[in-house]
Steps between C-alpha positions, in 0.01 A plus 500: 500500500627852415536756773216747536582854411812610684560825677763610247448739211314417175720524194441471125822388324532555123760281324621573150433243231856513381617383844325171425695397190396419143419130515310281746828319584696820565210641698482190719856567614462875537181480711686301767725801561206733475305301757791518742498879496120515524491270800777713657244780483206291618630340818189415702343833538481683168182452288602480138361512147754438226432625149729444203569608147447265206649674196751234387265215598187624324718578195627145497147357519379735225790423272470124548133495404556737209784284368304177537189650337709625204687172452266216574167649398324327793600694811264789573638849564479581867311818586712745701287498823523117508875512446519738797297265716727207399804702607344578835429136552844362437692786665266487798541124529880520506517809723252382758660154506845648554375727778314213665814276488705783658240548774511126573878503500495760776217348695269796442144378528348697218367401159472654149213561261515598134212703352457542122395865503291721276533878492219722376604773256294780345392455135531878467858511625696710245764220482260300283519772236874466472627144565875501564598179679656250255405135557543171321709394201673715234327493160574638157292803395291282268433246777412777745254664261335166424474417870358846572232454230414155641490586871456878533818512711740797475854443372792744495857487372741432789841668479588357159462142624164425343131557578333397824154514657470798736246524778389781734634557853197636686491597869367244753156592635416210730636156600211252444625243755588764763272349770644152456857631511429704814321213678792264433755759612303568815505129574879500488556359150780633284302589187640509145263711289459773240769348277595716207267768635205261480315374190337819355123476490216736412187509708203498262146493638637367830695218336874467427664436165873481417656764282847495335707742706799516738459662842810630673553258788640768730183710455279201568707420810465861615121479447481175695716642783293815520171306508643286781626803687825305508774634724750478221530447123836348409612519135805285437733593217869462400639776721524547877389864489348744253761735354498846347752591228514128435817385322662844528801604709270679745265200540327515839304235690168611652404343839164675532265720295174672560245504216590862431870417477428199278291716263780758481742230396251372244464850355880518472495173296703312763323164456506299179152437353565132432644412842492717815234756409196261510623362836525845657158595353344185648644591841357851470157357415512271802597761764259757355212252526616380842709777670566289813689246286858499378644382173840340465711447191798277537666179369385147581824437689443805722125454552514368858730780613287752308191386689692574825580851377873424451525557124304570187310809392186580704229718349244664728210738452 
């Protein structure tokens, strides 16, 4: 039996998809190390939800089905929402298993639960008017145009490497399985959920339907943490602390930022759009929605110390 909810803080941890490798075999090895660091954070008191990216994994699933469909004539193409759900399932299985094994190794009487998660997005989100996230296999221009005529999907040329399907990246509105995730966390389970930001769904006449899109997983994690009134949102990345003047002689590590300071750095162009900027923006969204909470950006290796306030970059309202 898992422990009932401990007296420690509640924390939402967001793992990057690239930290999990590019193949199921590579991932199986990497999640063992990941689980060690997560359990260092958990101990027996912290109540935890772990979210994760899925970029490399959903790309692999998409490409495999597209290749098979093109070459054997029998395999169906896999719709993007279903590919996202598949990635949640196999990443969640390996991650929750590795965490559970590490808990058992340390004699910590807690268990894990993996929830395939849907995230409601707004059909009127401006992102749907300008899809930008490339997914799936590279095609020739002729193949892309034929596929677009057949499916109605949008394709764009990708940096001289060929044509790829592009999908929207809308903002998360609501986590469908929120109540289930919260109940499990309150009962002491370590919950793996909201993988890849959640499978994007539209709510139409009170019912849900999948839509091809990619939701930023850090924003979904921030939404989940805010709705929980979590004590802390932890976004794990490749660096121990956020830096300004990154890569320059006057590079400087930042130990703490208020929202106002973070916005000033954003206006100065300090954070790269493809890497640190969305993480800082997600932290801002969390602490603005839940001013009592704190957001932490640090590396996986430094996560436990970051939770104790010894390292990392803390963002507060």
